[in-house]
Backbone as CSV, one residue per row, in Angstrom:
resi,resn,N_x,N_y,N_z,CA_x,CA_y,CA_z,C_x,C_y,C_z
1,UNK,14.105,19.487,6.114,12.839,19.336,6.666,13.024,18.816,8.137
2,UNK,14.012,18.261,8.594,14.093,17.751,9.854,13.786,18.829,10.886
3,UNK,13.015,18.411,11.849,12.662,19.639,12.787,11.351,20.322,12.739
4,UNK,10.711,20.267,11.478,9.495,20.768,11.182,8.380,20.479,12.362
5,UNK,7.701,21.473,12.856,6.909,21.199,13.916,5.449,21.064,13.665
6,UNK,5.003,20.936,12.339,3.680,20.689,12.156,3.582,19.858,10.888
7,UNK,2.422,19.387,10.666,2.263,18.700,9.172,2.561,19.389,8.136
8,UNK,3.115,18.831,7.012,3.520,19.546,5.884,2.503,19.355,4.731
9,UNK,2.608,20.141,3.760,1.613,20.241,2.646,1.804,18.921,1.753
10,UNK,0.738,18.362,1.412,0.741,17.327,0.460,0.226,17.827,-0.922
11,UNK,1.113,17.519,-1.907,0.878,18.008,-3.156,0.765,16.916,-4.294
12,UNK,0.205,17.221,-5.292,-0.079,16.144,-6.364,0.671,16.524,-7.665
13,UNK,0.904,15.264,-8.326,1.711,15.405,-9.537,1.508,14.303,-10.529
14,UNK,2.020,14.273,-11.716,1.924,13.173,-12.648,3.421,12.991,-13.168
15,UNK,3.645,11.571,-13.283,4.927,11.187,-13.884,4.719,10.402,-15.122
16,UNK,5.263,10.758,-16.150,5.319,9.892,-17.350,5.946,8.518,-17.101
17,UNK,5.372,7.401,-17.557,5.984,6.105,-17.717,5.679,5.519,-19.021
18,UNK,6.075,4.239,-19.233,6.132,3.606,-20.467,4.468,3.519,-21.150
19,UNK,3.626,3.181,-20.109,2.220,2.784,-20.476,1.381,4.067,-20.518
20,UNK,1.869,5.099,-19.879,0.881,6.344,-19.725,1.517,7.313,-18.726
21,UNK,0.530,7.650,-17.839,0.915,8.580,-16.608,0.567,8.014,-15.374
22,UNK,1.349,8.226,-14.368,1.074,7.731,-13.067,0.847,9.019,-12.052
23,UNK,-0.425,9.100,-11.518,-0.535,10.153,-10.557,-0.110,9.821,-9.188
24,UNK,0.331,10.882,-8.529,1.079,10.455,-7.325,0.883,11.710,-6.340
25,UNK,0.939,11.594,-5.004,0.970,12.546,-4.022,2.428,12.525,-3.414
26,UNK,2.750,13.729,-3.133,4.207,13.983,-2.552,4.282,14.978,-1.395
27,UNK,5.062,14.812,-0.416,5.186,15.606,0.710,6.657,15.660,1.135
28,UNK,6.999,16.666,1.791,8.446,16.911,2.348,9.331,17.302,1.315
29,UNK,10.722,17.158,1.602,11.887,17.615,0.835,12.962,16.633,1.186
30,UNK,13.919,16.673,0.305,15.181,15.804,0.392,15.795,16.126,1.688
31,UNK,16.157,15.050,2.436,16.865,15.191,3.583,17.914,14.033,3.658
32,UNK,18.614,13.864,4.732,19.531,12.650,4.837,18.932,11.490,4.896
33,UNK,17.612,11.365,5.125,16.599,10.103,5.167,16.323,9.801,3.795
34,UNK,16.380,8.587,3.661,15.895,8.126,2.053,14.508,8.600,1.857
35,UNK,14.172,8.922,0.552,12.798,9.100,0.130,11.924,7.898,0.509
36,UNK,10.711,8.023,0.927,9.781,6.858,1.229,8.901,6.847,-0.026
37,UNK,8.641,5.673,-0.465,7.543,5.383,-1.558,6.442,4.488,-0.715
38,UNK,5.293,4.894,-0.833,4.105,4.346,-0.146,3.194,3.791,-1.185
39,UNK,2.911,2.531,-1.068,2.125,1.771,-1.977,0.734,1.249,-1.380
40,UNK,-0.401,1.696,-1.942,-1.570,1.538,-1.275,-2.188,0.252,-1.540
41,UNK,-3.304,-0.136,-0.913,-4.021,-1.242,-0.974,-5.008,-1.173,-2.201
42,UNK,-5.401,-2.329,-2.723,-6.447,-2.297,-3.846,-7.786,-2.912,-3.368
43,UNK,-8.777,-2.370,-4.031,-8.798,-1.119,-4.840,-8.874,0.207,-4.012
44,UNK,-8.096,1.020,-4.322,-8.246,2.275,-3.541,-7.244,3.330,-4.257
45,UNK,-6.401,4.194,-3.662,-5.660,5.156,-4.275,-4.623,5.540,-3.113
46,UNK,-3.849,6.369,-3.563,-2.866,7.030,-2.743,-3.549,8.017,-1.642
47,UNK,-4.780,8.379,-1.735,-5.588,9.081,-0.990,-5.483,8.363,0.583
48,UNK,-5.349,7.062,0.721,-5.375,6.353,1.964,-3.855,6.887,2.754
49,UNK,-3.099,7.449,2.045,-1.725,7.888,2.797,-1.703,9.352,2.885
50,UNK,-2.671,10.091,2.565,-2.640,11.567,2.547,-2.397,12.054,3.935
51,UNK,-3.160,11.697,4.939,-2.963,12.352,6.277,-1.594,11.833,6.755
52,UNK,-1.225,10.638,6.747,-0.037,10.196,7.290,1.246,10.700,6.484
53,UNK,1.124,11.157,5.297,2.200,11.722,4.611,2.622,13.074,5.086
54,UNK,1.562,13.752,5.558,1.783,15.127,6.197,2.660,15.046,7.404
55,UNK,2.572,13.819,7.994,3.331,13.708,9.234,4.834,13.193,8.913
56,UNK,4.857,12.120,8.037,5.989,11.503,7.507,6.968,12.553,6.793
57,UNK,6.296,13.467,6.136,6.958,14.504,5.289,7.721,15.471,6.178
58,UNK,7.618,15.386,7.493,8.335,16.305,8.377,9.968,16.016,8.253
59,UNK,10.314,14.761,8.006,11.640,14.342,8.133,12.232,13.879,6.807
60,UNK,11.449,13.738,5.838,11.896,13.018,4.566,10.925,13.371,3.399
61,UNK,11.293,13.206,2.210,10.521,13.287,1.011,9.657,11.961,1.111
62,UNK,8.342,12.081,0.688,7.493,11.017,0.660,6.556,10.993,-0.598
63,UNK,6.641,9.968,-1.292,5.823,9.965,-2.455,4.884,8.780,-2.440
64,UNK,3.652,8.922,-2.902,2.651,7.871,-2.979,1.990,7.821,-4.374
65,UNK,2.235,6.964,-5.223,1.586,6.950,-6.449,0.308,5.966,-6.409
66,UNK,-0.636,6.376,-7.296,-1.821,5.635,-7.534,-1.300,4.424,-8.400
67,UNK,-1.721,3.191,-7.947,-1.604,2.002,-8.902,-2.041,2.086,-10.121
68,UNK,-1.431,1.724,-11.218,-1.974,1.807,-12.400,-3.489,1.206,-12.584
69,UNK,-4.391,2.133,-13.008,-5.648,1.771,-13.150,-6.618,2.184,-12.081
70,UNK,-5.963,2.664,-11.001,-6.668,3.172,-9.772,-6.463,4.651,-9.616
71,UNK,-7.296,5.349,-8.813,-6.968,6.745,-8.569,-7.012,7.392,-9.852
72,UNK,-6.218,8.270,-10.154,-5.936,9.075,-11.423,-4.840,8.526,-12.219
73,UNK,-4.359,7.176,-12.044,-3.219,6.765,-12.899,-3.791,5.981,-14.167
74,UNK,-3.185,6.173,-15.158,-3.601,5.371,-16.389,-3.489,3.854,-16.130
75,UNK,-4.353,3.196,-16.658,-4.302,1.594,-16.594,-3.376,1.036,-17.628
76,UNK,-2.871,-0.222,-17.019,-2.321,-1.077,-17.929,-3.178,-1.702,-18.982
77,UNK,-2.727,-2.313,-20.058,-3.620,-2.769,-21.129,-4.463,-3.988,-20.677
78,UNK,-3.776,-4.833,-19.848,-4.378,-6.087,-19.605,-4.282,-6.249,-17.975
79,UNK,-5.046,-7.330,-17.570,-4.971,-7.629,-15.972,-3.553,-7.831,-15.709
80,UNK,-3.092,-7.261,-14.667,-1.550,-7.370,-14.544,-1.337,-8.425,-13.396
81,UNK,-0.099,-8.755,-13.345,0.450,-9.501,-12.155,1.129,-8.469,-11.132
82,UNK,1.432,-8.921,-9.967,2.227,-8.135,-9.136,3.372,-7.536,-9.704
83,UNK,4.173,-8.396,-10.436,5.330,-7.978,-11.034,5.168,-6.707,-12.015
84,UNK,3.953,-6.924,-12.750,3.779,-5.688,-13.574,3.655,-4.238,-12.821
85,UNK,2.910,-4.501,-11.721,2.722,-3.205,-10.900,4.180,-2.899,-10.372
86,UNK,4.959,-3.807,-9.907,6.385,-3.604,-9.559,7.247,-2.861,-10.562
87,UNK,7.061,-3.319,-11.764,7.714,-2.834,-12.897,7.554,-1.317,-13.113
88,UNK,6.302,-0.946,-12.980,5.928,0.607,-13.042,6.489,1.313,-11.910
89,UNK,6.415,0.787,-10.735,7.091,1.408,-9.565,8.599,1.632,-9.757
90,UNK,9.194,0.535,-10.295,10.719,0.753,-10.769,10.929,1.866,-11.724
91,UNK,9.984,2.126,-12.710,10.237,3.132,-13.462,10.168,4.466,-12.773
92,UNK,9.304,4.611,-11.747,9.218,5.856,-11.023,10.554,5.978,-10.299
93,UNK,10.920,4.873,-9.662,12.300,4.998,-8.981,13.456,5.257,-9.797
94,UNK,13.487,4.662,-10.986,14.575,5.119,-11.858,14.637,6.496,-12.199
95,UNK,13.383,7.154,-12.259,13.338,8.612,-12.458,13.876,9.295,-11.360
96,UNK,13.517,8.683,-10.187,13.996,9.426,-8.821,15.550,9.436,-8.916
97,UNK,16.115,8.177,-9.254,17.560,8.265,-9.285,18.155,9.127,-10.313
98,UNK,17.409,9.325,-11.515,17.993,10.219,-12.376,17.995,11.707,-12.075
99,UNK,17.299,12.083,-11.008,17.364,13.301,-10.502,18.234,13.419,-9.228
100,UNK,18.973,12.412,-9.045,20.011,12.525,-7.945,19.650,11.707,-6.761
101,UNK,18.554,11.008,-6.777,18.096,10.342,-5.511,18.840,8.916,-5.408
102,UNK,18.924,8.507,-4.146,19.556,7.134,-3.924,18.440,6.138,-3.639
103,UNK,18.900,4.912,-3.176,17.833,3.943,-2.735,16.781,4.453,-1.945
104,UNK,15.623,3.957,-1.959,14.471,4.474,-1.221,14.011,3.510,-0.234
105,UNK,13.261,3.882,0.718,12.413,2.966,1.631,11.092,2.785,1.122
106,UNK,10.453,1.623,1.373,9.150,1.271,0.846,8.136,1.180,2.130
107,UNK,6.968,1.620,1.934,5.944,1.249,2.765,4.703,0.701,2.054
108,UNK,4.296,-0.494,2.189,3.208,-1.080,1.399,1.870,-1.498,2.352
109,UNK,0.729,-1.388,1.961,-0.473,-1.753,2.611,-1.274,-2.695,1.842
110,UNK,-1.294,-4.020,2.373,-2.151,-5.079,1.641,-1.611,-5.328,0.342
111,UNK,-2.324,-5.060,-0.692,-1.770,-5.422,-2.149,-0.475,-4.545,-2.307
112,UNK,-0.426,-3.434,-1.727,0.724,-2.535,-1.964,1.888,-3.183,-1.144
113,UNK,1.649,-4.081,-0.136,2.687,-4.776,0.531,3.381,-5.794,-0.379
114,UNK,2.539,-6.356,-1.208,3.096,-7.500,-2.180,3.920,-6.707,-3.213
115,UNK,3.409,-5.573,-3.812,4.139,-4.829,-4.764,5.502,-4.380,-4.217
116,UNK,5.481,-4.023,-2.947,6.798,-3.518,-2.307,7.600,-4.758,-2.165
117,UNK,7.259,-5.880,-1.813,8.090,-7.020,-1.577,8.635,-7.383,-2.933
118,UNK,7.654,-7.281,-4.131,8.328,-7.938,-5.422,9.341,-6.751,-5.907
119,UNK,8.921,-5.420,-5.679,9.788,-4.473,-6.113,11.245,-4.656,-5.628
120,UNK,11.416,-4.845,-4.247,12.491,-5.159,-3.527,13.243,-6.367,-4.118
121,UNK,12.560,-7.429,-4.487,13.097,-8.610,-4.930,13.713,-8.319,-6.301
122,UNK,12.922,-7.742,-7.168,13.463,-7.411,-8.537,14.534,-6.389,-8.721
123,UNK,14.375,-5.320,-7.922,15.290,-4.260,-8.046,15.931,-3.829,-6.700
124,UNK,16.737,-4.808,-6.051,17.218,-4.388,-4.771,18.133,-3.158,-4.829
125,UNK,18.660,-2.763,-5.988,19.482,-1.632,-6.114,18.726,-0.422,-5.794
126,UNK,17.364,-0.463,-5.886,16.605,0.774,-5.805,16.156,0.859,-4.253
127,UNK,16.249,-0.210,-3.483,15.601,-0.270,-2.288,16.570,-0.361,-0.939
128,UNK,16.296,0.440,0.001,17.097,0.078,1.268,16.284,-0.699,2.243
129,UNK,15.156,-0.276,2.646,14.416,-1.065,3.656,12.871,-1.123,3.236
130,UNK,12.251,-2.111,3.945,10.737,-2.219,3.504,9.924,-2.408,4.707
131,UNK,8.914,-1.663,4.927,7.945,-1.842,6.037,6.510,-2.000,5.285
132,UNK,5.859,-3.174,5.750,4.583,-3.487,5.056,3.525,-3.591,6.146
133,UNK,2.248,-3.238,5.895,1.155,-3.455,6.642,0.472,-4.763,6.162
134,UNK,0.710,-5.765,6.752,0.322,-7.189,6.295,1.337,-7.927,5.375
135,UNK,1.331,-9.122,5.666,2.166,-10.032,4.446,1.524,-11.288,4.408
136,UNK,0.291,-11.491,3.661,-0.629,-12.589,3.903,-0.018,-13.904,3.193
137,UNK,-0.098,-14.858,3.894,0.237,-16.240,3.298,-1.116,-17.034,3.354
138,UNK,-1.785,-17.136,2.203,-3.007,-17.833,2.173,-3.009,-19.327,1.942
139,UNK,-4.083,-19.938,2.540,-4.384,-21.290,2.231,-5.154,-21.491,0.798
140,UNK,-5.328,-22.616,0.226,-6.049,-22.709,-0.854,-7.629,-22.346,-0.463
141,UNK,-8.099,-22.712,0.603,-9.465,-22.558,0.755,-9.686,-20.977,1.068
142,UNK,-8.727,-20.404,1.635,-8.761,-18.784,1.745,-8.941,-18.198,0.600
143,UNK,-7.971,-18.621,-0.437,-7.903,-17.830,-1.791,-9.212,-18.194,-2.515
144,UNK,-9.932,-19.330,-2.295,-11.264,-19.489,-2.961,-12.182,-18.620,-2.354
145,UNK,-12.060,-18.331,-1.088,-13.192,-17.431,-0.451,-12.815,-16.005,-0.804
146,UNK,-11.493,-15.603,-0.827,-11.402,-14.180,-1.189,-11.699,-13.889,-2.605
147,UNK,-11.476,-14.908,-3.422,-11.741,-14.597,-4.955,-13.347,-14.265,-4.946
148,UNK,-14.152,-15.068,-4.292,-15.568,-14.948,-4.339,-16.007,-13.570,-3.733
149,UNK,-15.355,-13.218,-2.667,-15.601,-11.891,-1.983,-15.293,-10.896,-3.000
150,UNK,-13.873,-10.894,-3.503,-13.604,-9.780,-4.544,-13.771,-10.377,-6.023
151,UNK,-14.929,-10.524,-6.371,-15.243,-11.131,-7.690,-15.103,-10.101,-8.870
152,UNK,-15.182,-10.664,-9.905,-15.043,-9.971,-11.178,-16.251,-9.142,-11.800
153,UNK,-17.213,-9.468,-11.131,-18.667,-8.799,-11.528,-18.724,-7.457,-11.580
154,UNK,-19.318,-6.714,-12.444,-19.405,-5.294,-12.505,-19.970,-4.789,-11.222
155,UNK,-19.510,-3.678,-10.804,-20.005,-2.932,-9.724,-21.317,-2.079,-10.164
156,UNK,-21.115,-1.594,-11.169,-22.215,-0.553,-11.640,-23.203,-1.150,-12.592
157,UNK,-24.387,-1.387,-11.925,-25.494,-2.086,-12.903,-26.653,-0.951,-12.840
158,UNK,-27.580,-1.295,-13.652,-28.789,-0.280,-13.838,-29.515,-0.189,-12.620
159,UNK,-29.809,-1.329,-11.824,-30.575,-1.192,-10.612,-29.771,-0.777,-9.370
160,UNK,-28.433,-0.718,-9.434,-27.591,-0.320,-8.376,-27.465,-1.187,-7.332
161,UNK,-27.959,-2.379,-7.418,-27.833,-3.375,-6.176,-26.430,-3.738,-5.914
162,UNK,-25.640,-3.961,-6.873,-24.362,-4.453,-6.440,-23.480,-3.234,-5.833
163,UNK,-23.661,-2.189,-6.174,-23.059,-1.063,-5.605,-23.468,-0.775,-4.116
164,UNK,-24.817,-1.019,-4.064,-25.427,-0.992,-2.666,-24.774,-2.086,-1.707
165,UNK,-24.785,-3.396,-2.312,-24.091,-4.384,-1.456,-22.799,-4.262,-1.162
166,UNK,-21.902,-3.665,-2.229,-20.533,-3.292,-1.897,-20.377,-2.436,-0.779
167,UNK,-21.180,-1.263,-0.696,-21.187,-0.270,0.283,-21.595,-0.879,1.754
168,UNK,-22.644,-1.738,1.681,-23.116,-2.276,3.083,-21.883,-3.408,3.539
169,UNK,-21.322,-3.958,2.562,-20.095,-4.898,2.994,-19.034,-4.030,3.446
170,UNK,-18.576,-2.961,2.891,-17.678,-2.117,3.400,-17.854,-1.425,4.712
171,UNK,-19.129,-0.955,4.936,-19.473,-0.477,6.207,-19.033,-1.402,7.409
172,UNK,-19.237,-2.746,7.035,-18.817,-3.815,8.203,-17.378,-3.882,8.068
173,UNK,-16.861,-4.190,6.905,-15.336,-4.296,6.831,-14.512,-3.102,7.466
174,UNK,-14.926,-1.981,7.307,-14.209,-0.726,7.758,-14.623,-0.330,9.196
175,UNK,-15.449,-1.217,9.982,-15.694,-0.933,11.193,-16.516,0.319,11.547
176,UNK,-17.368,0.671,10.678,-18.192,1.815,10.951,-19.072,1.719,12.193
177,UNK,-18.998,2.639,13.041,-19.738,2.601,14.457,-18.892,2.058,15.492
178,UNK,-17.700,1.488,15.073,-16.864,0.859,16.116,-15.548,1.686,16.155
179,UNK,-14.822,1.704,15.021,-13.590,2.625,15.002,-13.596,3.647,13.941
180,UNK,-14.384,3.732,12.998,-14.644,4.704,12.011,-15.961,5.113,11.731
181,UNK,-16.113,6.404,11.223,-17.490,6.923,10.996,-17.928,6.614,9.631
182,UNK,-19.205,6.985,9.260,-19.689,6.773,7.836,-18.853,7.700,6.953
183,UNK,-18.462,8.983,7.363,-17.841,9.861,6.646,-16.359,9.279,6.280
184,UNK,-15.784,8.666,7.235,-14.489,8.026,7.099,-14.607,6.960,5.964
185,UNK,-15.646,6.177,6.039,-15.812,4.970,5.060,-16.151,5.538,3.760
186,UNK,-17.002,6.632,3.731,-17.235,7.327,2.515,-16.062,7.705,1.695
187,UNK,-15.175,8.301,2.352,-13.864,8.936,1.720,-13.008,7.881,1.126
188,UNK,-12.958,6.628,1.740,-12.037,5.698,1.218,-13.015,4.820,0.225
189,UNK,-14.171,4.677,0.450,-15.120,3.930,-0.554,-15.017,4.529,-1.896
190,UNK,-15.102,5.803,-1.952,-14.953,6.581,-3.215,-13.712,6.330,-3.907
191,UNK,-12.559,6.198,-3.151,-11.412,5.786,-3.900,-11.413,4.489,-4.315
192,UNK,-11.846,3.573,-3.666,-12.143,2.111,-4.024,-12.862,1.953,-5.391
193,UNK,-13.733,2.993,-5.614,-14.472,2.850,-6.783,-13.755,3.398,-8.078
194,UNK,-12.627,3.893,-7.732,-11.923,4.497,-8.979,-11.486,3.543,-10.005
195,UNK,-11.307,2.360,-9.863,-10.903,1.239,-10.711,-12.051,0.947,-11.692
196,UNK,-13.116,1.293,-11.418,-14.421,0.998,-12.313,-14.373,-0.546,-12.638
197,UNK,-14.404,-0.879,-13.848,-14.473,-2.095,-14.270,-13.268,-2.880,-13.976
198,UNK,-12.112,-2.339,-13.516,-10.872,-2.944,-13.258,-10.761,-3.069,-11.620
199,UNK,-11.943,-2.955,-10.921,-11.906,-2.881,-9.474,-11.214,-4.283,-8.827
200,UNK,-11.189,-5.280,-9.677,-10.660,-6.489,-9.109,-9.196,-6.823,-9.517
201,UNK,-8.802,-6.103,-10.335,-7.459,-6.338,-10.907,-6.328,-6.523,-9.869
202,UNK,-6.225,-5.611,-8.924,-5.301,-5.593,-7.904,-5.328,-6.929,-6.910
203,UNK,-6.596,-7.165,-6.538,-6.916,-8.256,-5.532,-6.473,-9.664,-6.328
204,UNK,-6.842,-9.738,-7.586,-6.648,-11.095,-8.120,-5.237,-11.213,-8.527
205,UNK,-4.557,-10.052,-8.731,-3.047,-10.309,-9.024,-2.396,-10.665,-7.690
206,UNK,-2.870,-10.282,-6.393,-2.317,-10.572,-5.158,-2.606,-11.968,-4.798
207,UNK,-3.761,-12.538,-5.302,-4.137,-13.882,-5.044,-3.336,-14.810,-5.871
208,UNK,-2.766,-14.365,-6.887,-1.891,-15.226,-7.753,-0.413,-15.226,-7.313
209,UNK,-0.075,-14.323,-6.505,1.405,-13.980,-5.987,1.782,-14.999,-5.139
210,UNK,2.942,-15.484,-5.264,3.631,-16.664,-4.302,4.417,-15.825,-3.323
211,UNK,3.849,-15.473,-2.217,4.390,-14.787,-1.105,5.740,-15.639,-0.546
212,UNK,5.530,-16.811,-0.181,6.681,-17.521,0.436,7.943,-17.603,-0.612
213,UNK,7.636,-17.741,-1.842,8.712,-17.789,-2.777,9.425,-16.546,-2.817
214,UNK,8.732,-15.342,-2.803,9.196,-14.042,-2.910,10.127,-13.776,-1.689
215,UNK,9.519,-14.277,-0.559,10.168,-13.914,0.637,11.605,-14.613,0.677
216,UNK,11.782,-15.781,0.250,12.986,-16.517,0.120,14.051,-15.732,-0.690
217,UNK,13.628,-14.911,-1.631,14.597,-14.193,-2.490,14.865,-12.748,-2.115
218,UNK,14.273,-12.416,-1.121,14.369,-11.089,-0.608,15.699,-10.814,0.047
219,UNK,16.424,-9.693,-0.355,17.724,-9.349,0.138,17.738,-7.965,0.861
220,UNK,16.616,-7.460,1.211,16.578,-6.278,1.924,15.636,-6.492,3.172
221,UNK,16.187,-5.638,4.178,15.268,-5.798,5.476,13.828,-5.387,5.352
222,UNK,13.052,-6.306,6.011,11.639,-6.275,5.822,10.988,-6.370,7.288
223,UNK,10.139,-5.293,7.714,9.376,-5.486,8.887,7.845,-5.368,8.475
224,UNK,7.074,-6.377,9.054,5.669,-6.263,8.946,4.866,-5.904,10.028
225,UNK,4.083,-4.947,9.765,3.063,-4.567,11.012,1.794,-5.351,10.675
226,UNK,1.420,-6.201,11.797,0.260,-6.995,11.783,-0.857,-6.295,12.601
227,UNK,-1.719,-5.773,11.963,-3.073,-5.074,12.496,-4.154,-6.001,12.836
228,UNK,-5.057,-5.583,13.468,-6.321,-6.291,13.757,-7.245,-6.022,12.461
229,UNK,-7.043,-6.611,11.502,-7.784,-6.499,10.269,-8.108,-7.838,9.634
230,UNK,-8.589,-7.835,8.391,-9.017,-9.067,7.676,-7.864,-9.963,7.234
231,UNK,-6.647,-9.505,7.407,-5.523,-10.492,7.149,-4.617,-10.758,8.210
232,UNK,-5.119,-10.479,9.403,-4.316,-10.759,10.645,-3.816,-12.193,10.677
233,UNK,-4.649,-13.130,10.700,-4.271,-14.534,10.666,-3.341,-15.064,9.594
234,UNK,-3.550,-14.473,8.392,-2.803,-14.987,7.314,-1.313,-14.322,7.353
235,UNK,-1.276,-13.107,8.110,0.027,-12.465,8.204,0.890,-13.122,9.260
236,UNK,0.213,-13.772,10.182,0.942,-14.436,11.263,1.737,-15.614,10.691
237,UNK,1.280,-16.126,9.664,1.993,-17.211,9.009,3.322,-16.792,8.334
238,UNK,3.447,-15.587,8.150,4.745,-15.039,7.519,5.853,-15.114,8.617
239,UNK,5.477,-15.364,9.810,6.504,-15.321,11.057,7.591,-16.538,10.718
240,UNK,7.056,-17.590,10.107,7.944,-18.778,9.979,8.871,-18.556,8.737
241,UNK,8.551,-17.578,8.041,9.283,-17.158,6.696,10.314,-16.061,6.914
242,UNK,10.244,-15.309,8.127,11.107,-14.163,8.280,11.909,-14.335,9.569
243,UNK,12.907,-13.463,9.778,13.774,-13.397,10.883,12.966,-13.074,12.063
244,UNK,13.474,-13.498,13.179,12.703,-13.227,14.468,12.549,-11.704,14.665
245,UNK,11.320,-11.394,15.172,11.069,-9.861,15.372,10.602,-9.126,14.119
246,UNK,10.618,-9.784,12.910,10.196,-9.154,11.763,8.662,-8.815,11.486
247,UNK,7.936,-9.632,12.355,6.371,-9.420,12.372,6.173,-8.656,13.627
248,UNK,5.607,-7.477,13.516,5.304,-6.686,14.724,3.813,-6.522,14.919
249,UNK,3.240,-7.128,16.031,1.933,-7.142,16.191,1.434,-5.751,16.825
250,UNK,0.342,-5.106,16.112,-0.225,-3.800,16.458,-1.720,-3.977,16.402
251,UNK,-2.201,-4.745,17.565,-3.626,-5.025,17.660,-4.492,-3.819,17.909
252,UNK,-3.941,-2.711,18.314,-4.724,-1.464,18.619,-4.951,-0.649,17.238
253,UNK,-4.504,-1.148,16.218,-4.859,-0.559,14.866,-5.687,-1.409,13.894
254,UNK,-6.432,-0.671,13.265,-7.128,-1.521,12.114,-7.376,-0.400,10.986
255,UNK,-8.084,-0.929,9.970,-8.269,-0.130,8.797,-8.772,1.261,9.226
256,UNK,-8.148,2.339,8.544,-8.467,3.680,9.065,-7.416,4.382,9.890
257,UNK,-6.478,3.492,10.542,-5.517,4.109,11.516,-4.478,5.092,10.884
258,UNK,-4.334,5.026,9.571,-3.505,5.974,8.990,-4.181,7.471,8.983
259,UNK,-5.472,7.519,9.238,-6.171,8.747,9.267,-6.436,9.116,10.872
260,UNK,-6.848,8.087,11.557,-7.023,8.343,12.853,-5.821,8.560,13.762
261,UNK,-4.716,7.937,13.493,-3.485,8.194,14.341,-2.344,8.396,13.319
262,UNK,-2.460,9.392,12.537,-1.346,9.693,11.596,0.051,9.906,12.252
263,UNK,-0.022,10.663,13.378,1.303,10.873,13.996,1.997,9.606,14.509
264,UNK,1.011,8.782,15.226,1.412,7.550,15.811,1.993,6.672,14.657
265,UNK,1.256,6.463,13.558,1.702,5.735,12.375,2.968,6.158,11.862
266,UNK,3.190,7.488,11.786,4.324,7.950,11.125,5.546,7.777,12.184
267,UNK,5.268,7.789,13.402,6.409,7.447,14.377,6.860,6.165,14.300
268,UNK,5.796,5.178,14.168,6.021,3.670,14.117,6.913,3.384,12.806
269,UNK,6.485,3.777,11.653,7.120,3.563,10.382,8.565,4.172,10.404
270,UNK,8.719,5.417,10.933,9.983,6.132,10.908,10.945,5.269,11.783
271,UNK,10.443,4.944,12.925,11.369,4.178,13.825,11.882,2.842,13.320
272,UNK,10.992,2.162,12.587,11.471,0.994,11.998,12.330,1.066,10.837
273,UNK,12.245,2.334,10.015,12.975,2.427,8.934,14.338,3.060,9.397
274,UNK,14.370,3.789,10.430,15.600,4.336,10.839,16.415,3.599,11.980
275,UNK,15.959,2.489,12.492,16.616,1.776,13.403,17.862,1.246,13.004
276,UNK,18.765,0.996,13.825,20.192,0.502,13.596,19.941,-0.998,13.038
277,UNK,20.785,-1.286,12.020,20.952,-2.806,11.652,21.520,-3.675,12.804
278,UNK,21.134,-4.836,13.119,21.546,-5.681,14.168,20.782,-6.902,14.326
């Protein structure tokens, strides 16, 4: 696939795992570059990667699963921890290895960043390099605030008021009128509703996850892209826990950049994954 001059086709598939089926998007073909596994934010789905996958797939195979319980993937039986999500992704990668694949690269976004981190910690044999969009280190006060914002209350009620409030919040969160259109927001908002009553599972797993402890156990190269978004300040705290240069500031990007600048995003990620060790 190296040298492809235009975006490649993104296709969909299902993979059987222990708890059911995982839905995923895939693009590109096997090359000398490792396969790239993309892990999305919560609540959402692999839809957030679709446009950038068409660019990334020019030079490598790219797969983006829906986190269990979101998108079209079967849910786990109980509210999971980040480790539970990582175990499911390890199942996918074990299947990749069975078909002849070697260690893969990881790309994570917000909650997906923590799943990528935990996967690399638990199964370093499956992972070569990791790039994440954010790596938040929260204070106790921030955790209390975020748990309130991402509450466990049902979204769908008879009067529709909670759903309307969520949409109005997302319009502001997603920068509608500043960097994104209503249509942009609507596309992602629908994916965020896919968890239904489980909409809070990913966030609350993230809030329970000990990022500093995991970083001390990480044995694979990690680079963090810090965007101008809701986790900018929290991600800067990871600088003290990582080698120099491991947090790269990208203030020109915010939520939606994977759709607005897929070629630029693909270049940035590919450059970080393919750079020489040093």
